[in-house]
LOROVEX-926896 format. One record per atom (N, C-alpha, C, CB): residue in three letters; x, y, z. Coordinates in steps of 0.2 Angstrom, whole numbers, padded with zeros to 4 digits, always signed. Atoms other than C-alpha are relative to their C-alpha. Glycine has a CB too. Layout:
! LOROVEX-926896
ALAXYZ;...
***
This chain:
! LOROVEX-926896
MET+0006+0002-0004;MET+1124+0826+0135;MET-0004+0006+0001;MET+0002-0004+0007;PRO+0004-0006-0002;PRO+1110+0838+0135;PRO-0003+0000+0007;PRO-0006+0001-0005;ALA+0004+0000-0006;ALA+1102+0844+0151;ALA-0006+0005-0001;ALA+0005+0003+0006;TYR+0006-0004+0001;TYR+1085+0853+0153;TYR-0001+0004+0006;TYR-0006-0005-0001;LEU+0001-0005-0005;LEU+1082+0868+0163;LEU-0008+0001+0000;LEU+0004+0007-0001;ILE+0007-0001-0001;ILE+1064+0869+0170;ILE-0001+0006+0004;ILE-0004-0006+0003;ILE+0001-0007-0003;ILE+1058+0887+0173;ILE-0007+0001+0002;ILE+0003+0005-0004;HIS+0007-0001-0002;HIS+1042+0890+0183;HIS-0001+0007+0000;HIS-0001-0003+0007;PRO+0002-0007+0000;PRO+1033+0906+0182;PRO+0001+0003+0007;PRO-0008+0001-0001;ARG-0002-0003-0006;ARG+1039+0918+0196;ARG-0006+0000+0006;ARG+0003+0007+0000;GLU+0006+0000-0005;GLU+1021+0919+0204;GLU-0001-0006+0003;GLU-0006+0003-0004;GLN+0002+0006-0003;GLN+1021+0901+0208;GLN+0005-0001+0006;GLN+0001-0006-0005;HIS-0005+0001-0006;HIS+1036+0903+0220;HIS+0004-0007+0000;HIS-0003+0002+0006;LYS-0003+0007+0000;LYS+1044+0887+0214;LYS+0008+0001-0002;LYS-0003-0005-0004;ASP-0007+0000+0002;ASP+1063+0884+0212;ASP+0001-0002-0007;ASP+0005-0003+0004;ASP-0001+0003+0006;ASP+1069+0882+0194;ASP+0005-0007+0001;ASP+0004+0005-0005;VAL-0003+0007-0001;VAL+1076+0864+0191;VAL+0004-0001-0006;VAL-0005-0006+0001;LEU-0004+0002+0005;LEU+1091+0858+0181;LEU+0000-0008+0000;LEU+0007+0003+0000;VAL+0001+0007+0001;VAL+1088+0840+0175;VAL+0006-0002-0004;VAL-0007-0002-0003;GLU-0006+0002+0003;GLU+1105+0832+0171;GLU+0000-0008+0001;GLU+0006+0003+0003;ASP-0001+0007-0001;ASP+1103+0813+0168;ASP+0000-0002-0007;ASP-0007-0003+0004;PRO+0000+0002+0007;PRO+1109+0805+0152;PRO-0005-0005-0002;PRO+0007-0003-0001;HIS+0005+0006+0002;HIS+1096+0791+0153;HIS-0007+0003-0001;HIS+0000-0005+0005;LEU+0007-0003+0001;LEU+1081+0803+0152;LEU-0001+0002-0007;LEU-0001+0006+0005;THR+0003-0003+0006;THR+1071+0807+0137;THR-0006+0004+0001;THR-0002-0006-0005;LEU+0005-0005-0001;LEU+1060+0822+0135;LEU-0005-0001-0006;LEU+0002+0007+0000;THR+0005+0001+0005;THR+1044+0819+0125;THR-0006+0005+0002;THR-0003-0007-0001;VAL+0006-0005-0001;VAL+1030+0833+0123;VAL-0006-0003-0004;VAL+0002+0007-0003;THR+0006+0003+0003;THR+1013+0826+0119;THR-0006+0001+0004;THR+0001-0008+0000;ASP+0006-0001-0003;ASP+0995+0830+0123;ASP+0000+0005+0006;ASP-0003-0007+0002;GLY+0000-0005-0005;GLY+0999+0845+0133;GLY+0004-0001+0006;GLY-0007+0001+0002;TRP-0005+0002-0006;TRP+1012+0837+0144;TRP+0007-0001-0003;TRP-0002-0007+0003;ALA-0007+0001+0001;ALA+1031+0837+0145;ALA+0002-0006+0004;ALA+0004+0007+0001;ILE-0001+0006-0004;ILE+1036+0820+0150;ILE+0007-0003-0001;ILE-0005-0006-0003;PHE-0007+0003-0001;PHE+1053+0814+0156;PHE+0000-0007+0001;PHE+0004+0004+0005;THR+0000+0007-0002;THR+1056+0795+0155;THR+0007-0003+0000;THR-0005-0004-0006;ASP-0007+0004+0000;ASP+1070+0783+0158;ASP-0002-0007-0002;ASP+0004+0000+0006;GLN+0001+0007+0002;GLN+1071+0764+0155;GLN-0005-0003+0004;GLN+0006-0004+0001;ASP+0005+0003-0004;ASP+1059+0761+0169;ASP-0007+0003+0000;ASP+0002+0001+0008;GLY+0007-0003+0001;GLY+1045+0773+0163;GLY+0000+0007+0002;GLY-0005-0003+0004;ILE+0001-0007-0001;ILE+1039+0790+0167;ILE+0003+0002+0007;ILE-0007+0003+0000;CYS-0003-0002-0006;CYS+1050+0800+0180;CYS-0003+0007+0002;CYS+0007+0001-0001;LEU+0003-0006-0001;LEU+1042+0817+0178;LEU-0004+0003-0005;LEU+0006+0006+0001;ALA+0005-0003+0005;ALA+1027+0825+0169;ALA-0002+0007+0003;ALA-0006-0005+0000;ILE+0002-0007-0001;ILE+1023+0843+0168;ILE-0005+0002-0005;ILE+0007+0005+0000;PRO+0005-0002+0004;PRO+1007+0849+0162;PRO+0001+0007-0003;PRO-0007+0000+0003;SER-0001-0006+0003;SER+1007+0863+0149;SER-0004+0006+0004;SER-0002+0000-0007;GLY+0004-0005-0003;GLY+0994+0873+0159;GLY+0004+0003+0006;GLY-0006-0003+0002;GLN-0004-0003-0005;GLN+1007+0875+0173;GLN+0004+0006-0001;GLN+0004-0006+0003;GLY-0004-0006+0002;GLY+1016+0888+0163;GLY+0007+0000+0001;GLY-0003+0006+0005;ALA-0007+0001-0001;ALA+1033+0881+0166;ALA+0003+0000-0008;ALA+0002-0006+0003;SER-0003+0001+0007;SER+1045+0882+0151;SER+0006-0004+0001;SER+0003+0007-0003;ILE-0006+0005+0000;ILE+1059+0869+0147;ILE+0005+0002-0005;ILE-0003-0007-0001;GLN-0005-0002+0005;GLN+1075+0874+0139;GLN+0006-0005+0000;GLN+0003+0007+0002;ARG-0005+0005+0000;ARG+1088+0862+0133;ARG+0007+0004+0001;ARG+0000-0004-0007;VAL-0007-0003-0001;VAL+1106+0866+0139;VAL+0005-0005-0002;VAL+0001+0002+0008;ASP-0006+0004+0002;ASP+1120+0859+0129;ASP+0006+0001+0003;ASP+0001+0002-0008;GLU-0007+0000-0004;GLU+1136+0855+0138;GLU+0005+0003-0004;GLU+0002-0007+0001;GLN-0006-0003+0004;GLN+1148+0860+0123;GLN-0003+0005-0004;GLN+0003-0006-0004;GLN+0002-0006+0004;GLN+1146+0877+0115;GLN+0006+0002-0004;GLN-0002+0006+0004;ASN-0005-0003+0004;ASN+1156+0884+0101;ASN+0003+0006+0003;ASN-0003+0001-0008;PRO-0003-0006-0003;PRO+1168+0896+0108;PRO+0000+0006-0004;PRO+0007-0001+0002;ASP+0001-0005+0004;ASP+1166+0907+0093;ASP-0007+0003+0000;ASP+0002-0002-0007;GLN+0007-0002+0000;GLN+1148+0909+0096;GLN-0002+0003+0006;GLN-0005-0006-0002;GLU+0002-0003-0007;GLU+1141+0921+0109;GLU-0007-0003+0002;GLU-0001+0008-0001;PRO+0007+0002-0002;PRO+1126+0915+0119;PRO-0006+0005-0001;PRO+0000-0002+0008;ALA+0005-0004+0002;ALA+1109+0921+0115;ALA-0002+0005+0006;ALA-0007-0004-0002;PRO+0002-0004-0006;PRO+1103+0936+0126;PRO-0006-0003+0004;PRO-0002+0007-0003;GLN+0005+0002-0005;GLN+1092+0932+0141;GLN-0005+0005+0001;GLN+0003-0002+0006;LYS+0006-0004-0001;LYS+1075+0939+0143;LYS+0000+0002+0008;LYS-0007-0003-0002;GLU+0001-0001-0007;GLU+1072+0948+0160;GLU-0007+0001+0002;GLU+0004+0006+0001;
***
């Protein structure tokens, strides 16, 4: 089950959010990142907000090292 880490620019002083719901689908369209479930839109983030979204996979290959993180 993939999860999504939403990272806000530091100058916005918002907490990063980990979205872990197997029923959510992420779609990127018309400048928006949209999370939906069977009932419709749950969360929409405009591209102008400057947030980034990273997929976090639950299972990783133990022989593969994780990618280095930017600071």
